[in-house]
C-alpha positions as CSV (number, residue, x, y, z in Angstrom):
1,M,144.0,88.4,59.0
2,T,141.9,89.7,62.0
3,K,139.6,87.3,63.7
4,T,136.3,89.1,64.4
5,N,133.5,88.2,66.7
6,V,130.4,90.4,66.7
7,H,128.2,90.1,69.8
8,A,126.4,93.4,69.1
9,D,122.8,93.2,67.8
10,L,122.8,94.8,64.3
11,S,119.0,94.5,64.0
12,N,119.0,95.1,60.3
13,S,120.4,98.6,60.8
14,P,122.5,100.0,58.0
15,R,124.2,102.4,60.4
16,K,125.1,99.6,62.9
17,E,126.4,97.6,60.0
18,F,128.5,100.6,59.0
19,I,129.9,100.9,62.5
20,K,130.8,97.2,62.5
21,N,132.6,97.6,59.2
22,L,134.4,100.7,60.5
23,N,135.6,98.8,63.6
24,M,136.8,96.0,61.3
25,A,138.6,98.5,59.1
26,F,140.5,99.9,62.1
27,A,141.4,96.4,63.3
28,S,142.6,95.2,59.9
29,G,144.4,98.4,58.8
30,N,142.0,99.4,56.0
31,A,142.9,103.0,56.2
32,D,141.3,103.9,52.8
33,F,137.9,102.8,54.0
34,I,138.2,104.8,57.1
35,V,139.4,108.0,55.5
36,D,136.7,107.7,52.8
37,H,134.0,108.0,55.5
38,V,135.1,111.2,57.3
39,S,134.3,114.9,56.7
40,D,136.9,117.5,55.8
41,D,136.6,118.9,59.3
42,I,136.8,115.6,61.2
43,L,137.9,115.8,64.8
44,W,139.3,112.7,66.4
45,I,140.1,112.8,70.1
46,I,141.9,109.8,71.5
47,H,141.7,110.6,75.2
48,G,145.0,110.5,77.1
49,D,146.9,110.2,73.8
50,Q,146.3,112.5,70.9
51,T,143.9,114.7,68.9
52,H,143.6,114.9,65.1
53,D,141.9,117.9,63.6
54,G,141.0,118.0,59.9
55,K,141.0,115.3,57.2
56,E,144.7,115.6,56.3
57,N,145.8,115.1,59.9
58,F,143.3,112.3,60.4
59,S,144.4,110.6,57.3
60,N,148.1,110.7,58.3
61,A,147.3,109.2,61.7
62,V,145.1,106.4,60.3
63,H,147.7,105.5,57.6
64,T,150.4,105.4,60.3
65,M,148.2,103.1,62.4
66,K,147.4,100.7,59.6
67,E,150.7,98.9,60.3
68,Y,149.3,97.8,63.7
69,T,146.6,95.3,63.0
70,A,144.6,93.4,65.6
71,D,144.9,89.6,65.9
72,E,141.3,89.5,67.2
73,L,138.5,92.0,67.5
74,I,135.4,91.5,69.6
75,I,132.6,94.0,69.2
76,N,130.3,93.8,72.2
77,N,127.9,96.7,71.6
78,I,126.8,99.1,68.9
79,I,124.3,101.8,69.8
80,T,122.9,104.3,67.4
81,E,120.6,107.3,67.9
82,G,120.0,110.2,65.5
83,N,123.4,111.4,64.2
84,Q,125.3,109.6,66.9
85,A,126.6,106.1,67.5
86,S,128.9,104.3,69.9
87,S,130.6,100.9,70.0
88,N,132.7,99.1,72.5
89,G,134.6,95.9,72.6
90,E,138.0,94.3,72.9
91,M,141.0,93.7,70.7
92,T,144.2,91.6,71.0
93,M,147.2,93.0,69.2
94,G,150.8,91.9,69.5
95,G,150.2,89.8,72.6
96,K,148.4,92.7,74.4
97,K,144.7,93.0,75.1
98,Y,142.8,96.3,74.9
99,V,139.3,97.4,75.6
100,Y,137.8,100.3,73.7
101,C,134.8,102.6,73.5
102,D,134.3,104.9,70.5
103,I,131.6,107.6,70.2
104,Y,130.8,108.8,66.7
105,T,129.0,111.9,65.5
106,F,127.9,111.9,61.8
107,T,127.3,114.9,59.6
108,D,123.6,114.0,59.4
109,T,121.1,111.4,60.6
110,T,121.1,109.2,57.5
111,G,124.6,109.1,55.9
112,N,127.9,107.4,56.9
113,I,130.2,110.4,57.0
114,L,131.8,111.1,60.4
115,K,132.5,114.5,61.7
116,E,133.8,113.5,65.1
117,M,135.2,110.5,66.9
118,I,136.0,110.3,70.5
119,S,138.0,107.2,71.5
120,Y,138.8,105.6,74.8
121,V,141.4,102.8,74.7
122,L,142.8,101.0,77.7
123,E,145.3,98.2,77.9
124,I,144.2,95.3,80.1
125,K,147.1,94.0,82.2
126,S,147.1,90.3,82.9
């Protein structure tokens, strides 16, 4: 089970709560939750690593990643504005520590269906 610490101010915001839950789903390997919240034409760019275009490719990537769960997830910030949001934090996985920043674009300003994700992930060397 992933230990989660949320330092981000959720301010009674349903979209911020969704982003928190999305981050927790990635950390715990809940691939079905993630795939259920993307559009058919989702674009996921993981800078310096890979790009996934379309729901089928995205789903394959997320289901492959579900085997790698985080021991700890720290969410430092969640920012939302219009149809965009971002989050950043830290995760520990397999004895390694990473920092991340994700930028999300939704299909509209009120729903929770993603049409684009841009991810930056860096391993922190001790």
